[in-house]
C-alpha positions in Angstrom: 22.5 11.6 -10.2 20.2 11.3 -7.2 16.6 10.2 -8.0 14.0 12.0 -6.0 11.1 9.6 -5.1 7.8 10.6 -3.5 5.9 7.6 -2.1 2.2 8.2 -1.7 -0.1 6.0 0.3 -1.8 5.0 3.5 -0.6 3.3 6.6 1.6 0.9 4.6 3.6 3.9 3.5 3.4 5.7 6.8 4.9 2.5 8.3 3.9 2.8 11.9 2.3 -0.6 11.8 4.2 -2.1 8.9 7.8 -2.7 8.0 9.1 0.3 6.2 9.3 -0.5 2.5 10.9 2.9 1.9 13.8 2.0 4.0 14.2 -1.3 2.2 13.9 0.4 -1.2 16.7 2.8 -0.1 18.8 -0.1 1.0 18.7 -1.6 -2.6 20.7 1.4 -3.9 24.2 2.8 -3.1 24.2 5.7 -0.7 23.0 9.0 -2.3 21.4 7.2 -5.3 17.9 7.8 -4.2 16.3 10.4 -1.9 12.9 9.2 -0.6 10.0 11.5 0.6 7.1 9.8 2.5 3.4 10.9 1.9 1.6 8.3 3.8 -1.5 8.8 6.1 -3.0 6.1 8.3 -6.4 4.9 7.2 -6.4 6.9 3.9 -8.8 6.1 1.1 -8.1 7.2 -2.4 -10.4 10.2 -1.9 -8.2 11.3 1.0 -5.0 11.1 -1.0 -6.6 13.3 -3.7 -7.1 16.0 -1.1 -3.5 16.2 0.0 -1.5 16.3 -3.2 -0.4 20.0 -2.7 2.7 18.8 -0.7 3.7 16.3 -3.4 3.4 18.7 -6.5 5.6 21.2 -4.6 8.2 18.6 -3.7 9.0 18.1 -6.8 9.9 14.5 -7.4 11.5 12.6 -10.3 9.5 9.6 -9.6 6.1 9.1 -7.8 4.8 5.9 -6.5 1.1 5.5 -5.4 0.0 2.6 -3.2 -3.6 3.3 -2.2 -6.7 1.3 -2.2 -6.4 -1.2 0.6 -8.9 0.7 2.8 -11.2 1.1 -0.2 -11.1 -2.7 -0.7 -11.5 -3.4 3.0 -14.6 -1.2 3.0 -16.2 -3.7 0.6 -16.0 -6.5 3.1 -19.0 -7.3 5.3 -17.3 -6.9 8.7 -15.6 -3.5 7.9 -16.8 -0.7 10.2 -17.7 1.7 7.3 -19.6 4.2 9.4 -16.6 4.7 11.8 -14.2 5.0 9.0 -16.4 7.5 7.2 -16.5 9.7 10.3 -12.8 9.4 11.1 -11.6 10.1 7.6 -14.4 12.6 6.7 -15.6 10.8 3.7 -18.5 12.6 1.8 -19.9 9.4 0.6 -19.9 5.7 1.1 -16.8 3.9 -0.2 -17.5 1.9 -3.3 -15.7 0.5 -6.4 -17.2 3.5 -8.5 -16.0 6.0 -6.0 -12.5 4.4 -6.1 -12.2 5.8 -9.7 -11.1 9.1 -8.1 -7.7 7.4 -8.3 -7.8 8.7 -12.0 -8.1 12.2 -10.6 -5.0 11.6 -8.4 -3.1 10.6 -11.6 -4.4 13.5 -13.7 -3.2 16.0 -11.2 0.2 14.4 -10.8 0.6 14.3 -14.5 -0.6 17.9 -15.0 1.5 19.5 -12.2 4.7 17.4 -12.2 7.2 16.0 -14.7 7.6 12.8 -12.6 7.5 9.3 -13.8 4.5 7.8 -12.1 3.9 4.3 -11.0 0.6 2.8 -9.5 1.1 -0.3 -7.4 -1.6 -3.0 -7.3 -2.8 -3.7 -3.7 -1.0 -6.1 -1.4 -3.0 -9.3 -0.9 -5.4 -9.0 2.0 -5.1 -12.0 4.3 -3.4 -15.2 3.0 -6.4 -17.2 1.7 -6.4 -16.5 -1.9 -9.9 -17.8 -2.4 -11.2 -15.9 0.5 -13.3 -12.7 0.2 -10.6 -10.3 1.5 -7.9 -11.5 -0.9 -10.6 -11.4 -3.7 -11.5 -7.9 -2.8 -7.8 -6.8 -3.0 -7.6 -8.5 -6.4 -10.7 -6.8 -7.7 -9.4 -3.3 -6.7 -5.9 -4.2 -8.1 -7.6 -4.8 -11.5 -9.1 -1.3 -11.1 -5.7 0.1 -10.5 -4.5 -1.6 -13.6 -7.3 0.0 -15.6 -6.4 3.5 -14.4 -2.8 2.9 -15.1 -3.6 1.8 -18.7 -6.2 4.6 -19.4 -3.8 7.4 -18.0 -0.7 5.8 -19.6 1.4 5.5 -16.4 3.3 2.5 -15.1 1.5 -0.3 -13.5 3.5 -2.1 -10.8 2.1 -5.6 -10.1 2.5 -6.0 -6.4 -0.7 -8.0 -5.9 0.4 -10.5 -8.5 3.9 -10.8 -7.0 2.4 -11.4 -3.5 0.1 -13.9 -4.9 3.0 -15.9 -6.3 4.8 -15.6 -3.0 1.8 -17.0 -1.1 1.2 -19.8 -3.5 4.9 -20.8 -3.2 4.7 -20.7 0.6 1.4 -22.6 0.8 0.6 -21.1 4.1 -1.9 -22.5 6.7 -5.6 -21.4 5.9 -5.8 -18.8 8.6 -9.1 -16.9 8.2 -9.0 -13.2 7.5 -9.9 -10.9 10.5 -10.5 -7.3 10.2 -8.1 -5.1 12.2 -9.7 -3.1 15.0 -8.1 0.0 16.5 -7.6 -2.1 19.7 -5.7 -4.8 17.7 -3.6 -2.1 16.0 -2.7 -0.7 19.3 -1.9 -4.2 20.6 0.7 -4.7 17.8 2.3 -1.4 18.6 2.5 -2.4 22.4 4.1 -5.8 21.4 6.5 -4.1 19.3 7.5 -1.0 21.4 7.0 -2.4 25.0 7.7 -6.1 24.6 10.3 -5.6 22.0 8.9 -8.1 19.6 9.7 -7.5 15.9 6.9 -7.3 13.5 8.4 -10.4 11.9 8.2 -12.2 15.3 4.5 -11.1 15.7 3.8 -12.4 12.1 5.4 -15.8 12.9 3.4 -16.2 16.1 0.2 -15.7 14.0 1.3 -18.0 11.2 1.2 -15.1 8.7 3.5 -15.1 5.8 3.5 -11.5 4.4 1.8 -9.5 7.1 1.5 -8.9 10.9 -2.3 -8.8 10.9 -3.6 -9.7 7.5 -3.1 -6.1 6.3 0.1 -4.5 7.5 3.3 -5.8 6.1 6.1 -7.8 7.7 9.7 -7.8 6.2 8.8 -10.3 3.6 5.8 -8.4 2.4 7.5 -5.0 2.4 10.5 -6.4 0.6 8.1 -7.3 -2.2 6.9 -3.7 -2.3 10.4 -2.4 -2.7 11.3 -5.1 -5.3 8.3 -4.2 -7.5 9.0 -0.4 -7.4 12.7 -1.0 -8.1 12.0 -3.3 -11.1 9.1 -1.4 -12.5 10.3 2.3 -12.1 13.8 2.9 -11.0 15.6 0.9 -13.7 13.8 2.9 -16.3 14.6 6.3 -14.7 18.3 6.0 -15.1 
């Protein structure tokens, strides 16, 4: 039986700037075992995801994965351009930890209008200095994801914890976190599309273990997303 999977999220799920974890997830299974649908939008906050669930509930999926919150966590950092993000994403209020609780409303609608097994992923680690402000923000928001999963009785998929283990094992150089500007994102696309550099090559040139730019995933980071989804959801769906 083919399992229909809807993957919800932001640019990590859209996979224009990241290695495609949906592709890696599909490769973990024999042909025809899974059918993946992508519901990712660049720059989305949890609020934005809540506004675009109509397409998801009419799919309808057997399994839903939700990977959202990276931009909410980034907005808590001192150098994040909050005003620009609010205008670009038409946010009605300033992003905050309290506002991130609208993730619960996302889960409530998915539970009410689908019969899918639902899994909430904790956030990928921001940056690679685990004691830095960016990584600590992604950890704090991951704890909130865990609280929503427990309250709403859906699966919690410990991506942040898995990536933290990987970074501790790799013991990478202490490269400071840098916020990604639109120009920097375009620069990665140009290197990838014009200079034909792989995202992994870009990550290596920058000394980054799991990402290309402290946020978007290279193959190693994306593989961990696929691994956590597979272990936490798909084995129980058969």
